[in-house]
PQR file with spaces between the fields and no chain letter, atoms N, CA, C, O and H, PARSE charges and radii, in Angstrom:
ATOM       1  N    MET     1     108.650   95.896   73.559 -0.4000 1.5000
ATOM       2  CA   MET     1     108.369   97.279   74.423 -0.0000 2.0000
ATOM       3  C    MET     1     107.040   97.640   74.682  0.5500 1.7000
ATOM       4  O    MET     1     106.261   97.266   73.806 -0.5500 1.4000
ATOM       5  N    ALA     2     106.419   98.407   75.855 -0.4000 1.5000
ATOM       6  CA   ALA     2     105.426   98.533   76.043 -0.0000 2.0000
ATOM       7  C    ALA     2     105.198  100.084   75.374  0.5500 1.7000
ATOM       8  O    ALA     2     106.003  101.007   75.492 -0.5500 1.4000
ATOM       9  H    ALA     2     107.052   98.711   76.567  0.4000 1.0000
ATOM      10  N    LYS     3     103.695  100.152   74.525 -0.4000 1.5000
ATOM      11  CA   LYS     3     103.691  101.441   73.836 -0.0000 2.0000
ATOM      12  C    LYS     3     103.622  102.438   75.219  0.5500 1.7000
ATOM      13  O    LYS     3     103.316  102.114   76.366 -0.5500 1.4000
ATOM      14  H    LYS     3     103.041   99.402   74.428  0.4000 1.0000
ATOM      15  N    ARG     4     103.967  103.599   74.753 -0.4000 1.5000
ATOM      16  CA   ARG     4     103.934  105.100   75.822 -0.0000 2.0000
ATOM      17  C    ARG     4     102.721  105.736   75.421  0.5500 1.7000
ATOM      18  O    ARG     4     102.272  105.826   74.278 -0.5500 1.4000
ATOM      19  H    ARG     4     104.216  103.862   73.821  0.4000 1.0000
ATOM      20  N    ILE     5     102.210  106.194   76.559 -0.4000 1.5000
ATOM      21  CA   ILE     5     100.812  106.713   76.636 -0.0000 2.0000
ATOM      22  C    ILE     5     100.834  107.969   76.877  0.5500 1.7000
ATOM      23  O    ILE     5     100.937  108.335   78.048 -0.5500 1.4000
ATOM      24  H    ILE     5     102.575  106.121   77.487  0.4000 1.0000
ATOM      25  N    ASP     6     100.761  108.724   76.043 -0.4000 1.5000
ATOM      26  CA   ASP     6     100.534  110.256   76.641 -0.0000 2.0000
ATOM      27  C    ASP     6      99.787  110.671   77.454  0.5500 1.7000
ATOM      28  O    ASP     6      98.806  109.939   77.587 -0.5500 1.4000
ATOM      29  H    ASP     6     100.677  108.427   75.091  0.4000 1.0000
ATOM      30  N    ARG     7      99.795  111.565   78.103 -0.4000 1.5000
ATOM      31  CA   ARG     7      98.920  112.201   79.096 -0.0000 2.0000
ATOM      32  C    ARG     7      97.743  112.597   78.555  0.5500 1.7000
ATOM      33  O    ARG     7      96.835  112.669   79.384 -0.5500 1.4000
ATOM      34  H    ARG     7     100.592  112.160   77.995  0.4000 1.0000
ATOM      35  N    PHE     8      97.399  112.933   77.224 -0.4000 1.5000
ATOM      36  CA   PHE     8      95.936  113.219   76.803 -0.0000 2.0000
ATOM      37  C    PHE     8      95.311  111.957   76.496  0.5500 1.7000
ATOM      38  O    PHE     8      94.083  112.028   76.458 -0.5500 1.4000
ATOM      39  H    PHE     8      98.136  112.874   76.552  0.4000 1.0000
ATOM      40  N    GLU     9      95.806  110.824   76.266 -0.4000 1.5000
ATOM      41  CA   GLU     9      95.458  109.623   76.060 -0.0000 2.0000
ATOM      42  C    GLU     9      95.080  108.859   77.636  0.5500 1.7000
ATOM      43  O    GLU     9      94.176  108.034   77.766 -0.5500 1.4000
ATOM      44  H    GLU     9      96.804  110.766   76.296  0.4000 1.0000
ATOM      45  N    PHE    10      95.850  109.265   78.604 -0.4000 1.5000
ATOM      46  CA   PHE    10      95.754  108.869   80.060 -0.0000 2.0000
ATOM      47  C    PHE    10      94.407  109.234   80.462  0.5500 1.7000
ATOM      48  O    PHE    10      93.526  108.547   80.979 -0.5500 1.4000
ATOM      49  H    PHE    10      96.585  109.935   78.498  0.4000 1.0000
ATOM      50  N    ARG    11      94.428  110.624   80.071 -0.4000 1.5000
ATOM      51  CA   ARG    11      93.221  111.541   81.102 -0.0000 2.0000
ATOM      52  C    ARG    11      91.871  110.657   80.192  0.5500 1.7000
ATOM      53  O    ARG    11      91.003  110.094   80.859 -0.5500 1.4000
ATOM      54  H    ARG    11      95.143  111.182   79.650  0.4000 1.0000
ATOM      55  N    ALA    12      91.822  110.619   78.709 -0.4000 1.5000
ATOM      56  CA   ALA    12      90.712  110.166   78.275 -0.0000 2.0000
ATOM      57  C    ALA    12      90.163  109.086   78.664  0.5500 1.7000
ATOM      58  O    ALA    12      88.939  108.984   78.747 -0.5500 1.4000
ATOM      59  H    ALA    12      92.527  111.077   78.167  0.4000 1.0000
ATOM      60  N    GLY    13      91.211  107.864   79.037 -0.4000 1.5000
ATOM      61  CA   GLY    13      91.248  106.552   79.885 -0.0000 2.0000
ATOM      62  C    GLY    13      90.471  107.014   81.026  0.5500 1.7000
ATOM      63  O    GLY    13      89.365  106.575   81.344 -0.5500 1.4000
ATOM      64  H    GLY    13      92.206  107.947   78.969  0.4000 1.0000
ATOM      65  N    VAL    14      90.997  107.753   81.504 -0.4000 1.5000
ATOM      66  CA   VAL    14      90.378  107.917   83.534 -0.0000 2.0000
ATOM      67  C    VAL    14      89.092  108.642   83.316  0.5500 1.7000
ATOM      68  O    VAL    14      88.218  108.426   84.156 -0.5500 1.4000
ATOM      69  H    VAL    14      91.895  108.109   81.246  0.4000 1.0000
ATOM      70  N    ASP    15      88.793  109.543   82.243 -0.4000 1.5000
ATOM      71  CA   ASP    15      87.264  110.245   82.061 -0.0000 2.0000
ATOM      72  C    ASP    15      86.629  108.816   81.705  0.5500 1.7000
ATOM      73  O    ASP    15      85.770  108.258   82.386 -0.5500 1.4000
ATOM      74  H    ASP    15      89.503  109.717   81.561  0.4000 1.0000
ATOM      75  N    HIS    16      87.136  108.368   80.645 -0.4000 1.5000
ATOM      76  CA   HIS    16      85.906  107.250   80.404 -0.0000 2.0000
ATOM      77  C    HIS    16      85.661  106.143   81.158  0.5500 1.7000
ATOM      78  O    HIS    16      84.732  105.407   80.825 -0.5500 1.4000
ATOM      79  H    HIS    16      87.835  108.822   80.092  0.4000 1.0000
ATOM      80  N    TYR    17      86.419  105.855   82.247 -0.4000 1.5000
ATOM      81  CA   TYR    17      86.386  105.336   83.537 -0.0000 2.0000
ATOM      82  C    TYR    17      85.264  105.808   84.404  0.5500 1.7000
ATOM      83  O    TYR    17      84.381  105.169   84.976 -0.5500 1.4000
ATOM      84  H    TYR    17      87.174  106.453   82.517  0.4000 1.0000
ATOM      85  N    LEU    18      85.521  107.085   84.356 -0.4000 1.5000
ATOM      86  CA   LEU    18      84.782  107.751   85.717 -0.0000 2.0000
ATOM      87  C    LEU    18      83.303  107.833   84.801  0.5500 1.7000
ATOM      88  O    LEU    18      82.283  107.496   85.402 -0.5500 1.4000
ATOM      89  H    LEU    18      86.239  107.604   83.891  0.4000 1.0000
ATOM      90  N    LYS    19      83.201  108.202   83.604 -0.4000 1.5000
ATOM      91  CA   LYS    19      81.610  108.127   83.123 -0.0000 2.0000
ATOM      92  C    LYS    19      80.846  106.798   83.248  0.5500 1.7000
ATOM      93  O    LYS    19      79.652  106.609   83.480 -0.5500 1.4000
ATOM      94  H    LYS    19      84.030  108.476   83.116  0.4000 1.0000
ATOM      95  N    ASP    20      81.816  105.953   83.041 -0.4000 1.5000
ATOM      96  CA   ASP    20      81.413  104.125   83.025 -0.0000 2.0000
ATOM      97  C    ASP    20      81.146  104.083   84.157  0.5500 1.7000
ATOM      98  O    ASP    20      79.970  103.762   84.328 -0.5500 1.4000
ATOM      99  H    ASP    20      82.786  106.107   82.853  0.4000 1.0000
ATOM     100  N    CYS    21      81.819  104.299   85.260 -0.4000 1.5000
ATOM     101  CA   CYS    21      81.280  104.311   86.792 -0.0000 2.0000
ATOM     102  C    CYS    21      79.931  104.601   87.093  0.5500 1.7000
ATOM     103  O    CYS    21      79.154  103.857   87.690 -0.5500 1.4000
ATOM     104  H    CYS    21      82.775  104.559   85.121  0.4000 1.0000
ATOM     105  N    ALA    22      79.596  106.235   86.444 -0.4000 1.5000
ATOM     106  CA   ALA    22      78.880  106.906   87.122 -0.0000 2.0000
ATOM     107  C    ALA    22      77.369  106.248   86.179  0.5500 1.7000
ATOM     108  O    ALA    22      76.243  106.250   86.676 -0.5500 1.4000
ATOM     109  H    ALA    22      80.227  106.840   85.959  0.4000 1.0000
ATOM     110  N    LYS    23      77.649  105.788   84.937 -0.4000 1.5000
ATOM     111  CA   LYS    23      76.466  105.218   84.115 -0.0000 2.0000
ATOM     112  C    LYS    23      76.150  103.901   84.885  0.5500 1.7000
ATOM     113  O    LYS    23      74.972  103.627   85.114 -0.5500 1.4000
ATOM     114  H    LYS    23      78.564  105.786   84.534  0.4000 1.0000
ATOM     115  N    THR    24      77.034  103.173   85.245 -0.4000 1.5000
ATOM     116  CA   THR    24      76.775  101.925   85.950 -0.0000 2.0000
ATOM     117  C    THR    24      76.518  101.934   87.429  0.5500 1.7000
ATOM     118  O    THR    24      76.163  100.885   87.967 -0.5500 1.4000
ATOM     119  H    THR    24      77.991  103.396   85.059  0.4000 1.0000
ATOM     120  N    GLY    25      76.666  103.027   88.123 -0.4000 1.5000
ATOM     121  CA   GLY    25      76.520  102.979   89.290 -0.0000 2.0000
ATOM     122  C    GLY    25      77.732  102.614   90.323  0.5500 1.7000
ATOM     123  O    GLY    25      77.646  102.591   91.551 -0.5500 1.4000
ATOM     124  H    GLY    25      76.954  103.879   87.686  0.4000 1.0000
ATOM     125  N    ARG    26      78.446  102.441   89.827 -0.4000 1.5000
ATOM     126  CA   ARG    26      79.804  101.980   90.715 -0.0000 2.0000
ATOM     127  C    ARG    26      80.651  103.033   91.360  0.5500 1.7000
ATOM     128  O    ARG    26      80.660  104.188   90.932 -0.5500 1.4000
ATOM     129  H    ARG    26      78.516  102.459   88.830  0.4000 1.0000
ATOM     130  N    ASP    27      81.169  102.749   92.106 -0.4000 1.5000
ATOM     131  CA   ASP    27      82.204  103.930   93.105 -0.0000 2.0000
ATOM     132  C    ASP    27      83.610  103.788   92.408  0.5500 1.7000
ATOM     133  O    ASP    27      84.241  102.761   92.655 -0.5500 1.4000
ATOM     134  H    ASP    27      81.162  101.811   92.453  0.4000 1.0000
ATOM     135  N    PRO    28      84.163  104.731   91.552 -0.5600 1.5000
ATOM     136  CA   PRO    28      85.485  104.551   90.990  0.2800 2.0000
ATOM     137  C    PRO    28      86.441  103.793   92.007  0.5500 1.7000
ATOM     138  O    PRO    28      86.461  104.102   93.199 -0.5500 1.4000
ATOM     139  N    GLN    29      87.032  103.041   91.609 -0.4000 1.5000
ATOM     140  CA   GLN    29      88.664  102.630   92.713 -0.0000 2.0000
ATOM     141  C    GLN    29      89.607  103.629   92.756  0.5500 1.7000
ATOM     142  O    GLN    29      90.031  104.313   91.825 -0.5500 1.4000
ATOM     143  H    GLN    29      87.016  102.790   90.641  0.4000 1.0000
ATOM     144  N    LYS    30      89.951  103.656   94.141 -0.4000 1.5000
ATOM     145  CA   LYS    30      91.021  104.900   94.549 -0.0000 2.0000
ATOM     146  C    LYS    30      91.930  103.696   94.466  0.5500 1.7000
ATOM     147  O    LYS    30      91.645  102.507   94.611 -0.5500 1.4000
ATOM     148  H    LYS    30      89.606  103.100   94.897  0.4000 1.0000
ATOM     149  N    PRO    31      93.412  104.432   94.126 -0.5600 1.5000
ATOM     150  CA   PRO    31      94.679  103.779   94.311  0.2800 2.0000
ATOM     151  C    PRO    31      95.229  103.330   95.431  0.5500 1.7000
ATOM     152  O    PRO    31      95.391  104.218   96.268 -0.5500 1.4000
ATOM     153  N    ALA    32      95.548  102.354   95.720 -0.4000 1.5000
ATOM     154  CA   ALA    32      96.125  102.043   97.272 -0.0000 2.0000
ATOM     155  C    ALA    32      97.663  102.660   97.766  0.5500 1.7000
ATOM     156  O    ALA    32      98.699  102.925   97.157 -0.5500 1.4000
ATOM     157  H    ALA    32      95.417  101.633   95.040  0.4000 1.0000
ATOM     158  N    SER    33      97.336  102.721   98.859 -0.4000 1.5000
ATOM     159  CA   SER    33      98.356  103.940   99.537 -0.0000 2.0000
ATOM     160  C    SER    33      99.930  103.370   99.563  0.5500 1.7000
ATOM     161  O    SER    33     100.975  104.011   99.446 -0.5500 1.4000
ATOM     162  H    SER    33      96.495  102.506   99.354  0.4000 1.0000
ATOM     163  N    GLY    34      99.696  101.739   99.784 -0.4000 1.5000
ATOM     164  CA   GLY    34     101.066  101.111   99.963 -0.0000 2.0000
ATOM     165  C    GLY    34     101.038  100.999  101.072  0.5500 1.7000
ATOM     166  O    GLY    34     101.924  100.197  101.365 -0.5500 1.4000
ATOM     167  H    GLY    34      98.848  101.218   99.878  0.4000 1.0000
ATOM     168  N    LYS    35     100.301  101.484  102.329 -0.4000 1.5000
ATOM     169  CA   LYS    35     100.216  101.320  103.658 -0.0000 2.0000
ATOM     170  C    LYS    35      99.420  100.480  104.172  0.5500 1.7000
ATOM     171  O    LYS    35      98.265  100.317  103.778 -0.5500 1.4000
ATOM     172  H    LYS    35      99.581  102.136  102.091  0.4000 1.0000
ATOM     173  N    LEU    36     100.077   99.714  105.322 -0.4000 1.5000
ATOM     174  CA   LEU    36      99.186   98.651  105.666 -0.0000 2.0000
ATOM     175  C    LEU    36      99.473   98.379  107.183  0.5500 1.7000
ATOM     176  O    LEU    36     100.497   97.895  107.666 -0.5500 1.4000
ATOM     177  H    LEU    36     101.015   99.846  105.643  0.4000 1.0000
ATOM     178  N    MET    37      98.321   98.804  107.834 -0.4000 1.5000
ATOM     179  CA   MET    37      98.395   98.744  109.461 -0.0000 2.0000
ATOM     180  C    MET    37      97.973   97.228  110.006  0.5500 1.7000
ATOM     181  O    MET    37      96.879   96.668  109.938 -0.5500 1.4000
ATOM     182  H    MET    37      97.490   99.197  107.442  0.4000 1.0000
ATOM     183  N    LEU    38      99.084   96.820  110.506 -0.4000 1.5000
ATOM     184  CA   LEU    38      98.832   95.501  111.077 -0.0000 2.0000
ATOM     185  C    LEU    38      98.946   95.486  112.520  0.5500 1.7000
ATOM     186  O    LEU    38      99.631   96.365  113.043 -0.5500 1.4000
ATOM     187  H    LEU    38      99.973   97.275  110.562  0.4000 1.0000
ATOM     188  N    ARG    39      98.294   94.491  113.345 -0.4000 1.5000
ATOM     189  CA   ARG    39      98.405   94.397  114.681 -0.0000 2.0000
ATOM     190  C    ARG    39      99.078   92.727  115.072  0.5500 1.7000
ATOM     191  O    ARG    39      98.507   91.893  114.369 -0.5500 1.4000
ATOM     192  H    ARG    39      97.738   93.776  112.920  0.4000 1.0000
ATOM     193  N    ILE    40      99.720   92.342  115.643 -0.4000 1.5000
ATOM     194  CA   ILE    40     100.291   90.998  115.858 -0.0000 2.0000
ATOM     195  C    ILE    40     100.512   91.023  117.118  0.5500 1.7000
ATOM     196  O    ILE    40     100.559   92.090  117.729 -0.5500 1.4000
ATOM     197  H    ILE    40     100.183   93.019  116.214  0.4000 1.0000
ATOM     198  N    ARG    41     100.718   89.610  117.819 -0.4000 1.5000
ATOM     199  CA   ARG    41     101.414   89.661  119.130 -0.0000 2.0000
ATOM     200  C    ARG    41     103.123   90.274  119.098  0.5500 1.7000
ATOM     201  O    ARG    41     103.918   90.395  118.165 -0.5500 1.4000
ATOM     202  H    ARG    41     100.680   88.743  117.323  0.4000 1.0000
ATOM     203  N    PRO    42     103.210   90.519  120.302 -0.5600 1.5000
ATOM     204  CA   PRO    42     104.448   91.022  120.276  0.2800 2.0000
ATOM     205  C    PRO    42     105.461   89.960  120.327  0.5500 1.7000
ATOM     206  O    PRO    42     106.610   90.398  120.361 -0.5500 1.4000
ATOM     207  N    GLU    43     105.350   88.727  120.342 -0.4000 1.5000
ATOM     208  CA   GLU    43     106.070   87.390  120.704 -0.0000 2.0000
ATOM     209  C    GLU    43     106.243   87.234  118.908  0.5500 1.7000
ATOM     210  O    GLU    43     107.276   87.306  118.242 -0.5500 1.4000
ATOM     211  H    GLU    43     104.416   88.371  120.315  0.4000 1.0000
ATOM     212  N    THR    44     105.136   87.050  118.555 -0.4000 1.5000
ATOM     213  CA   THR    44     105.304   86.800  116.633 -0.0000 2.0000
ATOM     214  C    THR    44     106.118   88.369  116.026  0.5500 1.7000
ATOM     215  O    THR    44     106.872   88.210  115.066 -0.5500 1.4000
ATOM     216  H    THR    44     104.297   86.991  119.096  0.4000 1.0000
ATOM     217  N    HIS    45     106.018   89.282  116.374 -0.4000 1.5000
ATOM     218  CA   HIS    45     106.758   90.617  116.174 -0.0000 2.0000
ATOM     219  C    HIS    45     108.144   90.216  116.242  0.5500 1.7000
ATOM     220  O    HIS    45     108.899   90.335  115.277 -0.5500 1.4000
ATOM     221  H    HIS    45     105.406   89.412  117.154  0.4000 1.0000
ATOM     222  N    LEU    46     108.529   89.704  117.456 -0.4000 1.5000
ATOM     223  CA   LEU    46     109.962   89.606  117.656 -0.0000 2.0000
ATOM     224  C    LEU    46     110.569   88.534  117.122  0.5500 1.7000
ATOM     225  O    LEU    46     111.757   88.604  116.806 -0.5500 1.4000
ATOM     226  H    LEU    46     107.916   89.608  118.240  0.4000 1.0000
ATOM     227  N    ALA    47     109.705   87.178  116.913 -0.4000 1.5000
ATOM     228  CA   ALA    47     110.357   86.101  116.170 -0.0000 2.0000
ATOM     229  C    ALA    47     110.678   86.814  114.850  0.5500 1.7000
ATOM     230  O    ALA    47     111.862   86.726  114.525 -0.5500 1.4000
ATOM     231  H    ALA    47     108.740   87.121  117.169  0.4000 1.0000
ATOM     232  N    VAL    48     109.924   87.462  114.063 -0.4000 1.5000
ATOM     233  CA   VAL    48     110.190   87.822  112.940 -0.0000 2.0000
ATOM     234  C    VAL    48     110.939   88.436  112.371  0.5500 1.7000
ATOM     235  O    VAL    48     111.411   88.367  111.236 -0.5500 1.4000
ATOM     236  H    VAL    48     108.962   87.533  114.327  0.4000 1.0000
ATOM     237  N    ARG    49     111.148   89.502  113.735 -0.4000 1.5000
ATOM     238  CA   ARG    49     112.440   90.534  113.477 -0.0000 2.0000
ATOM     239  C    ARG    49     113.660   89.920  113.604  0.5500 1.7000
ATOM     240  O    ARG    49     114.621   90.164  112.875 -0.5500 1.4000
ATOM     241  H    ARG    49     110.765   89.559  114.657  0.4000 1.0000
ATOM     242  N    ILE    50     113.652   88.990  114.668 -0.4000 1.5000
ATOM     243  CA   ILE    50     114.721   88.177  114.734 -0.0000 2.0000
ATOM     244  C    ILE    50     115.348   87.315  113.527  0.5500 1.7000
ATOM     245  O    ILE    50     116.557   87.184  113.337 -0.5500 1.4000
ATOM     246  H    ILE    50     112.872   88.792  115.261  0.4000 1.0000
ATOM     247  N    THR    51     114.490   86.840  112.868 -0.4000 1.5000
ATOM     248  CA   THR    51     114.574   85.546  112.024 -0.0000 2.0000
ATOM     249  C    THR    51     114.928   86.503  110.676  0.5500 1.7000
ATOM     250  O    THR    51     115.779   86.026  109.925 -0.5500 1.4000
ATOM     251  H    THR    51     113.508   86.947  113.022  0.4000 1.0000
ATOM     252  N    LEU    52     114.449   87.587  110.366 -0.4000 1.5000
ATOM     253  CA   LEU    52     114.608   88.353  109.253 -0.0000 2.0000
ATOM     254  C    LEU    52     115.892   89.214  109.223  0.5500 1.7000
ATOM     255  O    LEU    52     116.496   89.295  108.153 -0.5500 1.4000
ATOM     256  H    LEU    52     113.757   87.974  110.976  0.4000 1.0000
ATOM     257  N    HIS    53     116.296   89.780  110.176 -0.4000 1.5000
ATOM     258  CA   HIS    53     117.396   90.281  110.799 -0.0000 2.0000
ATOM     259  C    HIS    53     118.715   89.355  110.128  0.5500 1.7000
ATOM     260  O    HIS    53     119.503   89.747  109.267 -0.5500 1.4000
ATOM     261  H    HIS    53     115.805   89.713  111.044  0.4000 1.0000
ATOM     262  N    ALA    54     118.689   88.180  110.720 -0.4000 1.5000
ATOM     263  CA   ALA    54     119.473   87.105  110.122 -0.0000 2.0000
ATOM     264  C    ALA    54     119.470   86.513  108.759  0.5500 1.7000
ATOM     265  O    ALA    54     120.327   85.784  108.259 -0.5500 1.4000
ATOM     266  H    ALA    54     118.049   87.862  111.419  0.4000 1.0000
ATOM     267  N    LYS    55     118.570   86.867  108.342 -0.4000 1.5000
ATOM     268  CA   LYS    55     118.455   86.961  106.557 -0.0000 2.0000
ATOM     269  C    LYS    55     118.829   87.834  106.014  0.5500 1.7000
ATOM     270  O    LYS    55     119.305   87.604  104.902 -0.5500 1.4000
ATOM     271  H    LYS    55     117.874   87.459  108.748  0.4000 1.0000
ATOM     272  N    GLY    56     118.809   89.275  106.513 -0.4000 1.5000
ATOM     273  CA   GLY    56     119.465   90.475  106.023 -0.0000 2.0000
ATOM     274  C    GLY    56     118.040   90.841  105.068  0.5500 1.7000
ATOM     275  O    GLY    56     118.089   91.237  103.903 -0.5500 1.4000
ATOM     276  H    GLY    56     118.423   89.461  107.416  0.4000 1.0000
ATOM     277  N    LYS    57     116.815   90.616  105.835 -0.4000 1.5000
ATOM     278  CA   LYS    57     115.670   91.142  104.951 -0.0000 2.0000
ATOM     279  C    LYS    57     114.934   91.883  106.217  0.5500 1.7000
ATOM     280  O    LYS    57     114.891   91.506  107.389 -0.5500 1.4000
ATOM     281  H    LYS    57     116.775   90.295  106.782  0.4000 1.0000
ATOM     282  N    SER    58     114.234   93.331  105.471 -0.4000 1.5000
ATOM     283  CA   SER    58     113.202   93.849  106.470 -0.0000 2.0000
ATOM     284  C    SER    58     111.599   93.208  106.629  0.5500 1.7000
ATOM     285  O    SER    58     110.979   92.606  105.752 -0.5500 1.4000
ATOM     286  H    SER    58     114.269   93.636  104.520  0.4000 1.0000
ATOM     287  N    ILE    59     111.258   93.444  107.650 -0.4000 1.5000
ATOM     288  CA   ILE    59     109.694   92.866  107.813 -0.0000 2.0000
ATOM     289  C    ILE    59     108.918   93.474  106.427  0.5500 1.7000
ATOM     290  O    ILE    59     108.085   92.779  105.846 -0.5500 1.4000
ATOM     291  H    ILE    59     111.762   93.932  108.362  0.4000 1.0000
ATOM     292  N    ASN    60     109.224   94.658  106.015 -0.4000 1.5000
ATOM     293  CA   ASN    60     108.395   95.260  104.894 -0.0000 2.0000
ATOM     294  C    ASN    60     108.689   94.099  103.728  0.5500 1.7000
ATOM     295  O    ASN    60     107.844   93.278  103.370 -0.5500 1.4000
ATOM     296  H    ASN    60     109.901   95.222  106.487  0.4000 1.0000
ATOM     297  N    GLN    61     109.939   94.180  103.248 -0.4000 1.5000
ATOM     298  CA   GLN    61     110.101   93.187  102.085 -0.0000 2.0000
ATOM     299  C    GLN    61     109.437   91.947  102.006  0.5500 1.7000
ATOM     300  O    GLN    61     108.976   91.427  100.989 -0.5500 1.4000
ATOM     301  H    GLN    61     110.625   94.846  103.539  0.4000 1.0000
ATOM     302  N    TRP    62     109.422   91.419  103.417 -0.4000 1.5000
ATOM     303  CA   TRP    62     109.139   90.207  103.623 -0.0000 2.0000
ATOM     304  C    TRP    62     107.717   90.083  103.599  0.5500 1.7000
ATOM     305  O    TRP    62     107.302   88.931  103.472 -0.5500 1.4000
ATOM     306  H    TRP    62     109.796   91.842  104.242  0.4000 1.0000
ATOM     307  N    VAL    63     106.973   90.888  103.679 -0.4000 1.5000
ATOM     308  CA   VAL    63     105.628   91.065  104.033 -0.0000 2.0000
ATOM     309  C    VAL    63     104.933   91.091  102.580  0.5500 1.7000
ATOM     310  O    VAL    63     103.979   90.486  102.092 -0.5500 1.4000
ATOM     311  H    VAL    63     107.310   91.824  103.782  0.4000 1.0000
ATOM     312  N    ASP    64     105.853   92.080  102.098 -0.4000 1.5000
ATOM     313  CA   ASP    64     105.355   92.504  100.446 -0.0000 2.0000
ATOM     314  C    ASP    64     105.239   91.175   99.563  0.5500 1.7000
ATOM     315  O    ASP    64     104.310   90.873   98.814 -0.5500 1.4000
ATOM     316  H    ASP    64     106.628   92.572  102.495  0.4000 1.0000
ATOM     317  N    GLU    65     106.722   90.258   99.903 -0.4000 1.5000
ATOM     318  CA   GLU    65     106.759   89.184   99.152 -0.0000 2.0000
ATOM     319  C    GLU    65     105.812   88.182   99.514  0.5500 1.7000
ATOM     320  O    GLU    65     105.500   87.382   98.632 -0.5500 1.4000
ATOM     321  H    GLU    65     107.476   90.503  100.512  0.4000 1.0000
ATOM     322  N    ALA    66     105.176   88.045  100.900 -0.4000 1.5000
ATOM     323  CA   ALA    66     104.677   86.639  101.327 -0.0000 2.0000
ATOM     324  C    ALA    66     102.790   87.441  100.514  0.5500 1.7000
ATOM     325  O    ALA    66     101.926   86.802   99.913 -0.5500 1.4000
ATOM     326  H    ALA    66     105.430   88.695  101.617  0.4000 1.0000
ATOM     327  N    LEU    67     102.794   88.810  100.828 -0.4000 1.5000
ATOM     328  CA   LEU    67     101.349   89.107  100.377 -0.0000 2.0000
ATOM     329  C    LEU    67     101.265   89.009   98.595  0.5500 1.7000
ATOM     330  O    LEU    67     100.218   88.747   98.002 -0.5500 1.4000
ATOM     331  H    LEU    67     103.496   89.329  101.316  0.4000 1.0000
ATOM     332  N    SER    68     102.238   89.206   98.093 -0.4000 1.5000
ATOM     333  CA   SER    68     102.464   89.030   96.549 -0.0000 2.0000
ATOM     334  C    SER    68     102.298   87.696   96.226  0.5500 1.7000
ATOM     335  O    SER    68     101.681   87.441   95.192 -0.5500 1.4000
ATOM     336  H    SER    68     103.088   89.419   98.575  0.4000 1.0000
ATOM     337  N    ARG    69     102.711   86.830   96.883 -0.4000 1.5000
ATOM     338  CA   ARG    69     102.465   85.230   96.733 -0.0000 2.0000
ATOM     339  C    ARG    69     101.239   84.760   96.630  0.5500 1.7000
ATOM     340  O    ARG    69     100.836   84.027   95.726 -0.5500 1.4000
ATOM     341  H    ARG    69     103.212   87.037   97.723  0.4000 1.0000
ATOM     342  N    ALA    70     100.446   85.279   97.803 -0.4000 1.5000
ATOM     343  CA   ALA    70      99.259   85.049   98.285 -0.0000 2.0000
ATOM     344  C    ALA    70      98.312   85.348   97.374  0.5500 1.7000
ATOM     345  O    ALA    70      97.454   84.555   96.984 -0.5500 1.4000
ATOM     346  H    ALA    70     100.773   85.874   98.537  0.4000 1.0000
ATOM     347  N    ALA    71      98.456   86.613   96.974 -0.4000 1.5000
ATOM     348  CA   ALA    71      97.368   87.299   96.013 -0.0000 2.0000
ATOM     349  C    ALA    71      97.476   86.619   94.862  0.5500 1.7000
ATOM     350  O    ALA    71      96.383   86.724   94.306 -0.5500 1.4000
ATOM     351  H    ALA    71      99.153   87.256   97.290  0.4000 1.0000
ATOM     352  N    ALA    72      98.389   85.816   94.039 -0.4000 1.5000
ATOM     353  CA   ALA    72      98.522   85.428   93.066 -0.0000 2.0000
ATOM     354  C    ALA    72      98.089   83.988   93.041  0.5500 1.7000
ATOM     355  O    ALA    72      98.371   83.174   92.163 -0.5500 1.4000
ATOM     356  H    ALA    72      99.277   85.731   94.490  0.4000 1.0000
ATOM     357  N    GLU    73      97.413   83.794   94.051 -0.4000 1.5000
ATOM     358  CA   GLU    73      97.101   82.055   94.197 -0.0000 2.0000
ATOM     359  C    GLU    73      95.940   82.115   93.664  0.5500 1.7000
ATOM     360  O    GLU    73      95.268   81.092   93.530 -0.5500 1.4000
ATOM     361  H    GLU    73      97.183   84.455   94.765  0.4000 1.0000
């Protein structure tokens, strides 16, 4: 079981990270929003939508799985 971190430990960790970024001249990373805008050909969009509808899966689910696999390579 993972150790539970209280809010004070979390805050101390964030403060340490921000101080380290300032000391080394790096910009702190911001959390990802989870939103990704894509522009694809309408024909591709339709083909994906039809295929995934038949499989009972949303485009968001499929893209999330595909990107997760690609990022793990």
